[in-house]
MDTraj code that builds the backbone (N, CA, C; nanometers):
import mdtraj as md
import numpy as np

residues = "MET ASP ALA ALA ALA ALA LEU ALA ARG TRP HIS ALA VAL VAL ASP SER ARG ASP ALA ALA GLY LEU PRO ALA LEU VAL ALA GLU ASP ALA VAL PHE ARG SER PRO ALA VAL HIS THR PRO GLN GLU GLY ARG ASP THR VAL VAL GLY TYR LEU THR ALA ALA PHE THR VAL LEU GLY PRO HIS LEU ALA TYR GLU ARG GLU TRP LEU GLY ASP ASP SER ALA VAL LEU GLN PHE ARG SER GLU VAL GLY GLY LEU ASP VAL SER GLY ILE ASP MET ILE THR TRP ASP ALA ASP GLY GLN ILE VAL ASP PHE THR VAL MET VAL ARG PRO LYS LYS ALA LEU ASP ALA VAL ILE GLU HIS MET GLY ALA GLU LEU LEU ARG MET LEU GLU ALA ALA GLY HIS".split()
xyz = np.array([
    [-0.7862, -0.0663, -1.9664],
    [-0.6838, 0.0280, -1.9226],
    [-0.5500, -0.0463, -1.9134],
    [-0.4446, 0.0144, -1.9612],
    [-0.3152, -0.0519, -1.9520],
    [-0.2486, -0.0217, -1.8180],
    [-0.1441, -0.0961, -1.7895],
    [-0.0770, -0.0836, -1.6605],
    [-0.0181, 0.0562, -1.6400],
    [0.0318, 0.1179, -1.7470],
    [0.0905, 0.2514, -1.7338],
    [-0.0154, 0.3528, -1.6880],
    [-0.1365, 0.3440, -1.7445],
    [-0.2442, 0.4354, -1.7058],
    [-0.2883, 0.4073, -1.5618],
    [-0.2991, 0.2789, -1.5265],
    [-0.3379, 0.2428, -1.3896],
    [-0.2318, 0.2886, -1.2906],
    [-0.1056, 0.2733, -1.3277],
    [0.0036, 0.3173, -1.2405],
    [0.0010, 0.4687, -1.2228],
    [-0.0293, 0.5413, -1.3287],
    [-0.0393, 0.6873, -1.3191],
    [-0.1487, 0.7282, -1.2201],
    [-0.2609, 0.6551, -1.2198],
    [-0.3685, 0.6831, -1.1235],
    [-0.3193, 0.6569, -0.9808],
    [-0.2430, 0.5476, -0.9613],
    [-0.1877, 0.5165, -0.8294],
    [-0.0949, 0.6294, -0.7833],
    [-0.0032, 0.6705, -0.8705],
    [0.0906, 0.7770, -0.8344],
    [0.0170, 0.9070, -0.8011],
    [-0.0897, 0.9371, -0.8737],
    [-0.1653, 1.0603, -0.8465],
    [-0.2233, 1.0586, -0.7056],
    [-0.2777, 0.9446, -0.6643],
    [-0.3338, 0.9349, -0.5289],
    [-0.2218, 0.9408, -0.4249],
    [-0.1123, 0.8692, -0.4480],
    [-0.0002, 0.8719, -0.3539],
    [0.0559, 1.0133, -0.3429],
    [0.0747, 1.0798, -0.4555],
    [0.1305, 1.2151, -0.4542],
    [0.0393, 1.3141, -0.3830],
    [-0.0911, 1.2903, -0.3892],
    [-0.1867, 1.3797, -0.3225],
    [-0.1844, 1.3615, -0.1713],
    [-0.1312, 1.2455, -0.1262],
    [-0.1298, 1.2095, 0.0168],
    [-0.2712, 1.2069, 0.0741],
    [-0.3708, 1.1832, -0.0135],
    [-0.5113, 1.1808, 0.0272],
    [-0.5693, 1.0417, 0.0038],
    [-0.5902, 0.9685, 0.1133],
    [-0.6398, 0.8313, 0.1049],
    [-0.7835, 0.8235, 0.0529],
    [-0.8539, 0.9353, 0.0449],
    [-0.9917, 0.9336, -0.0035],
    [-1.0012, 0.8849, -0.1476],
    [-0.8922, 0.8918, -0.2228],
    [-0.8924, 0.8463, -0.3610],
    [-0.8707, 0.6971, -0.3770],
    [-0.8413, 0.6280, -0.2667],
    [-0.8089, 0.4855, -0.2763],
    [-0.9247, 0.3949, -0.3182],
    [-1.0462, 0.4098, -0.2620],
    [-1.1519, 0.3140, -0.2975],
    [-1.1769, 0.3009, -0.4473],
    [-1.1635, 0.4089, -0.5224],
    [-1.1880, 0.4044, -0.6670],
    [-1.0806, 0.3255, -0.7406],
    [-0.9664, 0.3016, -0.6765],
    [-0.8559, 0.2310, -0.7411],
    [-0.8568, 0.0812, -0.7145],
    [-0.9385, 0.0377, -0.6168],
    [-0.9294, -0.1002, -0.5665],
    [-1.0526, -0.1809, -0.6081],
    [-1.0281, -0.2992, -0.6651],
    [-1.1366, -0.3883, -0.7064],
    [-1.2078, -0.4467, -0.5837],
    [-1.3334, -0.4824, -0.6021],
    [-1.4164, -0.5377, -0.4938],
    [-1.3512, -0.6606, -0.4301],
    [-1.2888, -0.7462, -0.5118],
    [-1.2311, -0.8720, -0.4620],
    [-1.0783, -0.8654, -0.4474],
    [-1.0252, -0.7457, -0.4283],
    [-0.8803, -0.7269, -0.4183],
    [-0.8215, -0.8007, -0.2983],
    [-0.6912, -0.8274, -0.3077],
    [-0.6171, -0.8952, -0.2016],
    [-0.4950, -0.8104, -0.1669],
    [-0.4703, -0.7939, -0.0364],
    [-0.3517, -0.7231, 0.0129],
    [-0.2644, -0.8225, 0.0873],
    [-0.1379, -0.8260, 0.0501],
    [-0.0422, -0.9160, 0.1148],
    [0.0590, -0.8296, 0.1890],
    [0.0492, -0.8331, 0.3200],
    [0.1316, -0.7502, 0.4071],
    [0.2525, -0.8274, 0.4569],
    [0.3654, -0.7593, 0.4768],
    [0.4797, -0.8269, 0.5382],
    [0.4569, -0.8532, 0.6874],
    [0.3510, -0.7932, 0.7412],
    [0.3241, -0.8026, 0.8845],
    [0.2209, -0.9093, 0.9199],
    [0.1430, -0.9551, 0.8206],
    [0.0325, -1.0463, 0.8456],
    [0.0502, -1.1701, 0.7587],
    [0.0397, -1.2882, 0.8192],
    [0.0650, -1.4129, 0.7472],
    [-0.0371, -1.4385, 0.6363],
    [-0.1642, -1.4138, 0.6638],
    [-0.2688, -1.4465, 0.5670],
    [-0.3003, -1.3267, 0.4770],
    [-0.3354, -1.3521, 0.3515],
    [-0.3773, -1.2423, 0.2633],
    [-0.5034, -1.1763, 0.3184],
    [-0.5103, -1.0453, 0.3057],
    [-0.6256, -0.9687, 0.3502],
    [-0.7123, -0.9422, 0.2277],
    [-0.8402, -0.9807, 0.2353],
    [-0.9241, -0.9818, 0.1159],
    [-1.0402, -0.8837, 0.1230],
    [-1.0764, -0.8286, 0.0069],
    [-1.1915, -0.7403, -0.0070],
    [-1.1515, -0.5942, -0.0117],
    [-1.2281, -0.5159, -0.0897],
    [-1.1973, -0.3737, -0.1094],
    [-1.1822, -0.2985, 0.0227],
    [-1.2778, -0.3116, 0.1135],
    [-1.2727, -0.2333, 0.2374],
    [-1.1470, -0.2651, 0.3179],
    [-1.1112, -0.3926, 0.3242],
    [-0.9923, -0.4333, 0.3994],
    [-0.8658, -0.3799, 0.3330],
    [-0.8572, -0.3949, 0.2012],
    [-0.7390, -0.3472, 0.1282],
    [-0.7260, -0.1959, 0.1425],
    [-0.8364, -0.1249, 0.1262],
    [-0.8336, 0.0212, 0.1416],
    [-0.7918, 0.0582, 0.2839],
    [-0.8375, -0.0176, 0.3832],
    [-0.7974, 0.0090, 0.5216],
    [-0.6474, -0.0038, 0.5408],
    [-0.5896, -0.1111, 0.4891],
    [-0.4440, -0.1293, 0.5007],
    [-0.3680, -0.0201, 0.4261],
    [-0.4130, 0.0128, 0.3055],
    [-0.3441, 0.1168, 0.2284],
    [-0.3578, 0.2533, 0.2950],
    [-0.4745, 0.2802, 0.3551],
    [-0.4942, 0.4060, 0.4264],
    [-0.3992, 0.4157, 0.5454],
    [-0.3874, 0.3067, 0.6204],
    [-0.2936, 0.3052, 0.7332],
    [-0.1509, 0.3237, 0.6837],
    [-0.1176, 0.2613, 0.5705],
    [0.0172, 0.2764, 0.5144],
    [0.0443, 0.4205, 0.4723],
    [-0.0581, 0.4896, 0.4219],
    [-0.0408, 0.6310, 0.3875],
    [0.0004, 0.7098, 0.5110],
    [-0.0620, 0.6776, 0.6251],
    [-0.0311, 0.7483, 0.7488],
    [0.1081, 0.7126, 0.7997],
    [0.1408, 0.5839, 0.7979],
    [0.2668, 0.5364, 0.8554],
    [0.3864, 0.5641, 0.7636],
    [0.3737, 0.5312, 0.6355],
    [0.4848, 0.5444, 0.5415],
    [0.4781, 0.6712, 0.4570],
    [0.3577, 0.7216, 0.4369],
    [0.3331, 0.8285, 0.3413],
    [0.4124, 0.9562, 0.3557],
    [0.4264, 1.0082, 0.4781],
    [0.4952, 1.1382, 0.4896],
    [0.6373, 1.1385, 0.4318],
    [0.7043, 1.0251, 0.4345],
    [0.8424, 1.0177, 0.3856],
    [0.8569, 0.9261, 0.2644],
    [0.7436, 0.8756, 0.2121],
    [0.7485, 0.7777, 0.1037],
    [0.8016, 0.8401, -0.0257],
    [0.9007, 0.7740, -0.0847],
    [0.9529, 0.8162, -0.2140],
    [0.9783, 0.6919, -0.2988],
    [0.9146, 0.6871, -0.4149],
    [0.9411, 0.5779, -0.5080],
    [1.0710, 0.6104, -0.5828],
    [1.1604, 0.5108, -0.5888],
    [1.2912, 0.5331, -0.6502],
    [1.3052, 0.4695, -0.7876],
    [1.2451, 0.3536, -0.8079],
    [1.2521, 0.2831, -0.9362],
    [1.1222, 0.2083, -0.9569],
    [1.0922, 0.1781, -1.0825],
    [0.9738, 0.0963, -1.1092],
    [0.9954, 0.0116, -1.2336],
    [0.9316, -0.1047, -1.2308],
    [0.9331, -0.1986, -1.3412],
    [0.7886, -0.2237, -1.3792],
    [0.7557, -0.2095, -1.5064],
    [0.6172, -0.2155, -1.5513],
    [0.5954, -0.3359, -1.6417],
    [0.4913, -0.4136, -1.6117],
    [0.4499, -0.5260, -1.6955],
    [0.3198, -0.4916, -1.7649],
    [0.2593, -0.5910, -1.8327],
    [0.1340, -0.5680, -1.9044],
    [0.0190, -0.5312, -1.8111],
    [0.0122, -0.5981, -1.6947],
    [-0.0984, -0.5739, -1.6018],
    [-0.0478, -0.5529, -1.4590],
    [0.0800, -0.5218, -1.4458],
    [0.1375, -0.5130, -1.3116],
    [0.2593, -0.4213, -1.3096],
    [0.3020, -0.3879, -1.1868],
    [0.4219, -0.3063, -1.1689],
    [0.4876, -0.3444, -1.0373],
    [0.6185, -0.3254, -1.0321],
    [0.6952, -0.3386, -0.9091],
    [0.7565, -0.2020, -0.8840],
    [0.7293, -0.1471, -0.7664],
    [0.7760, -0.0133, -0.7305],
    [0.8694, -0.0230, -0.6109],
    [0.9917, 0.0237, -0.6265],
    [1.0869, 0.0245, -0.5158],
    [1.0727, 0.1572, -0.4426],
    [1.0595, 0.1490, -0.3081],
    [1.0409, 0.2724, -0.2311],
    [1.1354, 0.2810, -0.1127],
    [1.1456, 0.4032, -0.0631],
    [1.2141, 0.4312, 0.0626],
    [1.1202, 0.5156, 0.1471],
    [1.1327, 0.5004, 0.2776],
    [1.0562, 0.5815, 0.3702],
    [1.1308, 0.5840, 0.5027],
    [1.0676, 0.6418, 0.6023],
    [1.1231, 0.6445, 0.7362],
    [1.0096, 0.6195, 0.8345],
    [1.0327, 0.5281, 0.9273],
    [0.9326, 0.4966, 1.0299],
    [1.0063, 0.4823, 1.1619],
    [0.9619, 0.5564, 1.2621],
    [1.0231, 0.5464, 1.3940],
    [1.1716, 0.5772, 1.3933],
    [1.2130, 0.6689, 1.3059],
    [1.3532, 0.7065, 1.2974],
    [1.4404, 0.6081, 1.2202],
    [1.3792, 0.5049, 1.1631],
    [1.4548, 0.4041, 1.0883],
    [1.4294, 0.4176, 0.9388],
    [1.5341, 0.3980, 0.8588],
    [1.5182, 0.3945, 0.7136],
    [1.4505, 0.2646, 0.6740],
    [1.3471, 0.2759, 0.5926],
    [1.2719, 0.1607, 0.5445],
    [1.2936, 0.1496, 0.3942],
    [1.3231, 0.0295, 0.3490],
    [1.3373, 0.0027, 0.2070],
    [1.2387, -0.1076, 0.1718],
    [1.1702, -0.0919, 0.0591],
    [1.0735, -0.1948, 0.0249],
    [1.0279, -0.1886, -0.1180],
    [0.9399, -0.2812, -0.1513],
    [0.8770, -0.2817, -0.2827],
    [0.7268, -0.3022, -0.2676],
    [0.6538, -0.2394, -0.3570],
    [0.5112, -0.2636, -0.3758],
    [0.4975, -0.3377, -0.5073],
    [0.4285, -0.4517, -0.5052],
    [0.3978, -0.5253, -0.6277],
    [0.2470, -0.5151, -0.6483],
    [0.2071, -0.4503, -0.7571],
    [0.0667, -0.4205, -0.7817],
    [0.0225, -0.4867, -0.9117],
    [-0.0941, -0.5529, -0.9074],
    [-0.1547, -0.6113, -1.0273],
    [-0.2927, -0.5496, -1.0462],
    [-0.3251, -0.5153, -1.1716],
    [-0.4533, -0.4544, -1.2056],
    [-0.5359, -0.5467, -1.2925],
    [-0.6691, -0.5282, -1.2861],
    [-0.7583, -0.6016, -1.3754],
    [-0.7770, -0.5219, -1.5048],
    [-0.8623, -0.5708, -1.5942],
    [-0.8840, -0.5062, -1.7241],
    [-0.9446, -0.3668, -1.7107],
    [-1.0093, -0.3393, -1.5950],
    [-1.0692, -0.2073, -1.5715],
    [-0.9722, -0.1111, -1.5046],
    [-0.8484, -0.1572, -1.4807],
    [-0.7492, -0.0701, -1.4177],
    [-0.7627, -0.0604, -1.2672],
    [-0.8361, -0.1538, -1.2066],
    [-0.8488, -0.1548, -1.0612],
    [-0.7500, -0.2543, -1.0016],
    [-0.6977, -0.2211, -0.8860],
    [-0.6008, -0.3065, -0.8182],
    [-0.6690, -0.4349, -0.7726],
    [-0.6120, -0.5502, -0.8117],
    [-0.6650, -0.6798, -0.7677],
    [-0.5688, -0.7501, -0.6719],
    [-0.4420, -0.7112, -0.6750],
    [-0.3447, -0.7711, -0.5839],
    [-0.2381, -0.6669, -0.5509],
    [-0.2136, -0.6491, -0.4204],
    [-0.1141, -0.5520, -0.3742],
    [-0.0295, -0.6226, -0.2694],
    [0.0975, -0.6444, -0.3018],
    [0.1891, -0.7125, -0.2109],
    [0.3005, -0.6160, -0.1715],
    [0.3302, -0.6121, -0.0423],
    [0.4364, -0.5249, 0.0095],
    [0.5456, -0.6111, 0.0714],
    [0.6700, -0.5767, 0.0419],
    [0.7855, -0.6391, 0.1069],
    [0.8717, -0.5272, 0.1634],
    [0.9217, -0.5469, 0.2867],
    [0.9979, -0.4435, 0.3566],
    [1.1244, -0.5040, 0.4154],
    [1.2305, -0.4263, 0.4131],
    [1.3569, -0.4650, 0.4752],
    [1.4220, -0.3406, 0.5340],
    [1.5214, -0.3447, 0.6161],
    [1.5686, -0.4620, 0.6895],
    [1.4723, -0.4987, 0.8019],
    [1.5017, -0.6074, 0.8723],
    [1.4105, -0.6580, 0.9744],
    [1.3780, -0.5534, 1.0804],
    [1.4766, -0.4791, 1.1230],
    [1.4530, -0.3764, 1.2255],
    [1.3497, -0.2736, 1.1760],
    [1.3595, -0.2370, 1.0490],
    [1.2626, -0.1444, 0.9908],
    [1.1260, -0.2106, 0.9773],
    [1.1240, -0.3388, 0.9380],
    [0.9981, -0.4117, 0.9296],
    [0.9295, -0.4163, 1.0659],
    [1.0061, -0.4412, 1.1716],
    [0.9490, -0.4426, 1.3065],
    [0.8850, -0.3083, 1.3393],
    [0.9497, -0.1978, 1.3011],
    [0.8936, -0.0647, 1.3255],
    [0.7663, -0.0436, 1.2442],
    [0.7668, -0.0892, 1.1188],
    [0.6477, -0.0760, 1.0348],
    [0.5326, -0.1563, 1.0952],
    [0.5601, -0.2789, 1.1392],
    [0.4553, -0.3618, 1.2004],
    [0.3971, -0.2922, 1.3229],
    [0.4823, -0.2393, 1.4080],
    [0.4359, -0.1707, 1.5296],
    [0.3500, -0.0492, 1.4952],
    [0.3970, 0.0352, 1.4047],
    [0.3236, 0.1571, 1.3699],
    [0.1964, 0.1270, 1.2906],
    [0.2008, 0.0277, 1.2013],
    [0.0804, -0.0096, 1.1265],
    [-0.0250, -0.0664, 1.2213],
    [0.0168, -0.1511, 1.3157],
    [-0.0772, -0.2060, 1.4125],
    [-0.1462, -0.0970, 1.4923],
    [-0.0680, 0.0003, 1.5372],
    [-0.1239, 0.1111, 1.6148],
    [-0.2198, 0.1939, 1.5299],
    [-0.1840, 0.2183, 1.4039],
    [-0.2696, 0.2986, 1.3170],
    [-0.3983, 0.2245, 1.2816],
    [-0.3901, 0.0951, 1.2525],
    [-0.5105, 0.0170, 1.2242],
    [-0.6033, 0.0142, 1.3454],
    [-0.5473, 0.0002, 1.4641],
    [-0.6280, 0.0020, 1.5861],
    [-0.6944, 0.1385, 1.6050],
    [-0.6190, 0.2458, 1.5804],
    [-0.6746, 0.3806, 1.5926],
    [-0.7900, 0.3994, 1.4942],
    [-0.7730, 0.3493, 1.3704],
    [-0.8786, 0.3607, 1.2697],
    [-1.0034, 0.2832, 1.3115],
    [-0.9857, 0.1647, 1.3671],
    [-1.1002, 0.0842, 1.4140],
    [-1.1739, 0.1553, 1.5266],
    [-1.0979, 0.2114, 1.6198],
    [-1.1595, 0.2821, 1.7321],
    [-1.2335, 0.4061, 1.6846],
    [-1.1752, 0.4779, 1.5885],
    [-1.2393, 0.5982, 1.5346],
    [-1.3689, 0.5630, 1.4619],
    [-1.3740, 0.4425, 1.4044],
    [-1.4941, 0.3984, 1.3314],
    [-1.5981, 0.3402, 1.4261],
    [-1.5633, 0.3312, 1.5550],
    [-1.6584, 0.2822, 1.6537],
    [-1.6653, 0.1317, 1.6647],
    [-1.5590, 0.0613, 1.6250],
    [-1.5583, -0.0852, 1.6310],
    [-1.4935, -0.1338, 1.7585],
])
top = md.Topology()
chain = top.add_chain()
for i, resn in enumerate(residues, 1):
    res = top.add_residue(resn, chain, resSeq=i)
    for name in ("N", "CA", "C"):
        top.add_atom(name, md.element.get_by_symbol(name[0]), res)
traj = md.Trajectory(xyz[None], top)
């Protein structure tokens, strides 16, 4: 699968605002690099968890404004709103030969917006853990 087809699958799930489509997009050994967490988060379940929380926190106002496409990757510039603050950021996504996400890196600015994203993502991840009975 080429990057354009994989990116189209990503956009379809994002546009649906339904996180249930995420597991099929993420490779078993995928890595998520968050602006909020120092260490890379590894494994499909963990990556899907972070992306699901991001759908809740950023999703309602998420709009992709520009994108740059490579052979196996894309950089997507987005805007959103969290806690009344404008958030600007990029998603850097790399896919494997099967079109599954193997690396997802997020960068967010400005710092005040990043602080709001960290606070809201932390709360959402905790809520998800509690709902799962952990």
